[in-house]
N, C-alpha and C positions, 0 to 999 in steps of 0.2 A: 923527152919532155912529157910525152903522153903517159909514160909509166909513173913519173913523179906526180902527175895530177891524180892518178888512180890511187897511189899509195898515201898521199897526204890525208884524204878523208879517213882512211883506215887508221892512220897513226893518231889522228885526233880522237877517233872513236875509242881506241884502246886506252888512251890517256885519260879520257873523261869517264870511262866505264866504272872504275873503282869509286870515284866520287859519287856517281849516280847510285851505285849499290849502297854506299854508306848513307846517302840521304834517304834512300828508300828504307833502310834499316832504322834510321832515326825516326822517320815518320811512323813506321809500324810500332816502334817502341813507345812513341808519344801516344798513339791511339790506344795501345794496351794499358798504358799508365792511366789515361783518363777513364777507361772502362773500369779498371780496378778501383779507382777512387770512388766512382759512383756506387760500385758494389759495397765498398767498405762503409759508405755513408748509410747504406741500407742494412748494415750489419751482416752482410753475406760474405764473411771473411774467407770461407773455404773455397768460394768461387774466385775471389779476388786475388788470393796469393799466387796461384799459378800464372796469372797474367802479369803480375809484378816480376816474378822470376824470369819470365821470357823477355819482358821489357828491359830488365837489367842485363840480360845476356846480349840483347841486340845493341843496346846503347847504355853502357854502365854510367850511373850518375849517383851522387850522394843522396839526392832527394828521393830517388827510387828505392835505395837501400833503407832510408829512414822509414818510408811508407811500408816497405816489406817487413821491417821490424814490428811496426804497429799491427800489421795484418797477422803475422805469426802469433803475436801476443793475444790477438782476438780469438784465435783458434785454440789457445792453450799450449801451443808449441813454444814454450819459453826458451828452450835451448837454442832453437833456430832464430827466435827473435833477438836474443842476446848476440848471436854471431852476426846477424845482419846489422845491428847497431854498431858493433865494433868495426865491421867493414865500412860502414858509412863514415865513422869518425876517422878511420885511416885514410879515406879518400878525400877528405876536406883539405882545401888549401889553407896555409897559415893566415890567420886573421879572419877567417870565415866566422860570421856571427853565430853559426850553428854549433860551434864547438861546445859551448857551455850546456845548451839543452840536451845535446846527444850524450855528453858525459854524465849528466844527471839521469838520463834514461838508462844508461848502462848500469849505473849504481842501483837503480830501482830493480832492474831485471836480475842483477846478480843476487839481490836479496830475496827475490821470489823463486829462483830456480832451486829445486830440491837437490840434495846431495846424497849419494849412495856410496858407502865405503864397503868394498868386498875384501875382507881380511882372510888370509890363508893361514892355516896352522903351521907350526914349525915342521911337523912330520908329513907335510903334504907331498904326494908323489911328484917326481920331477917332471912328469909329462901331464900334469893336471891341466885340463883345458876348461876355461870358464866362458860361457856364452851368455850374453845379456840381450834379451829380446831377439834371440836367434843369431846374433852377431858375435863371433868369437873375439874375445879381447886379447890385445897384445900383452906380452909379459909385463912391461912397465906399468900398464893400467891396473894390474892386480895390486891391491893394497893402497890405491890412490882414490881419493873421493871423486866420484864421477858425477858430472852434471847430467841430470835426467829430467824429462818432462813430468809434470804431475800425473798421477794415475797408477795403474797396476803394471808391474814389470815381472818378467820371468827370468830366473837365473838357473842355469844348468851346469853342473860340474861333472866332468867325465875324465876317466883315466883308464889306461890299458889294464884289463883284468879286474875291473871294479864296476860295480853298478853305478848308473848315473844317479846323481843327487839333484832333485828338482825342487826349487823353492819359488814361491811367489811373494813379492813384496809390493806394498802400496804406499805411495808417498803423496802428501799434500804439498801445496805451495810452501816454500821456505822451510820444509821439514828435512831433517838429516837423519839417516839411519845407517847402522853398521851391522853387517851380518857375517857370520863365519862360514866359509866355504869349505866343505869337506866332501871327498868322494865316498861312495858306498864301501862297505866292508868287503874285502877280497873273498871271503867265504860265501858271500851272498851275491856275488857278481854274476854267476852263471845260472841260467835256468836249468832245471833237472827234468828232462823229458821222461826219464824212467820212473818218476813219481806221479805221472799222470794217472787219472782214474782208469780202471781196466776197460779195455776196448777202445779207449780214446786214441786214435791214430795208430793202433797196433797192426793195421792192415787187414783185420778180419772183415770189416765192412767193405773194404775195397775188393777183397777176394770174392765175397758174395756178389758184389756188383759185376765183376768180370764173368762169373759163372752165369748169372741171370742174363746178362747182356749177350754172352755167347749162345745161350739157349735161344734167345730171341732171334739172333742172326740165323741159326739153324732153322727156326720156324719160318722165317721169311724165305729162306732157300727152298724148303720143302713145300711151302705154300705156292711159290712160283712154279715149281715143277708140277704140282698137282693142277694148277690152273692151265698150264700148257697142255697137260694130258686131257683136261676137260675140253679145251678148244679143239684138240685133235679128234676126240671122239665125236664131237658135234659135227665136224667136217665130214667124218665117215658116215654119219647118219644121213646127212644131206645128199650124199652120193648113192645111197642104197635105194631109196624110193622117192624120186623127185615129186611124184604126184600120188596122192592116196588112192586114186581111182584104179590105177593099173598095178598096184602092189600085190604081189603074191603072198600067200600065207607065210612062206619061208622068209620073205623080205620083211613082213610085218613082225615076225618073231625076232629076227635079227635086229630090227629097229628098236623093239622093246628091250632087248638085252643091252644094246648100246646106250639106250636112254638111262637104264639103271646104272651102268658104269659111269656115264657122264654125271649123273646126280651124285654118285659117291665121290668122284673126283672133285666136283664143285664144292661139296661139303668139306672135304679135306682141305681144299685150297682156302676156303673162307675161314675155317677154324685155325689153320696153320698161320695164315697171314695175320689174323687178329692177335693170336698169342705171340707171334713174332714182334709185332709192333709194341705190344705191352711189355714183352721181355726186354727189348732194346731200350724203351723208355725207362723202365724200372732200373735196369743196370746203369744207365747214365745217371739217374738220380742218386743211386747208392754211391757211385764213384764221386759225385759232386759233394754229397754229404760227408764222405770219408775225408776229402781234402779240407772241407770246412771244419770238420771235427778236430783234425790234427792241428789246425791253426788255433782253434778255439780253446781247447782244454789243455793249456800249458800252465803248469803250476810251478811256482818257484818262490823262494823267500827273498825279500828285498829289504833294504834299509831305507826308511823314510825319515823326514825331520823329526817325527814324533817317536821313532824307535823302529824295531824290527816288526815285519808283518809278512803275511802270505799273500801273494798276488796270483790271481787267475786271469789270464788274458785270452781274448778271442771274441767271437761273435756267435757262439752256439746258442 
């Protein structure tokens, strides 16, 4: 009996939890919907649309979809606005009074959405790939008028062994355009590094960089050895004559000789270390320039929509 009393509240809790979660989602959806409506009234459509999207995800409703369509239209995203209106119409119950206004809204949007037809030539490569605004199109979409938003769009056609063909097309509301999609000519598809200017990426600059950098490393090593020799001589001087009052003439003479040796070692250390730092820095710079130069001065001929041209790529 005691166990049943303990299990009964747990069973009630588990049974009511989904309902509570659903009510909580519905409440959040309603809050987001109201916030979005206020933003739309202030013509802040870019801020309102994400709230409507989340509200629709939490608690789908035809009214939210209708407002989302209006919101997208306010931002110029007519394709998304049309889809939201169609979703709203599909979710209405038979006899709903909103059927007629939403149907009229869909017709208006369909007339405003631009159309782009990408036509392929008969001799197009079998593996020709077409990307619209960075998204590769499926085969059935090629040759079909596509609904796009007003504005500028990029089209890239590519195929194995051919140069990419890049086009830019701009469409206004209700405008329709047709463009022919062709890949670049096979003879111009490959860059020709052997035609780069003399010295560009041929390794001569890198070779000099290695030589100069290696000399710099040797300078650092020799400077370090000279500095250690300088410190050793200075230690010997300190042990010859600790006090100048009791130093003999022989000790003074030896101290003078060691001082000269220390000065020479110190000078060698300073010069070698300085030249070593310069050499290593110069060698690293030359190697960096060599890598940039190889990337920069690549020359090749390509085909553009206006005809053949020569392209120089890089950041030199």
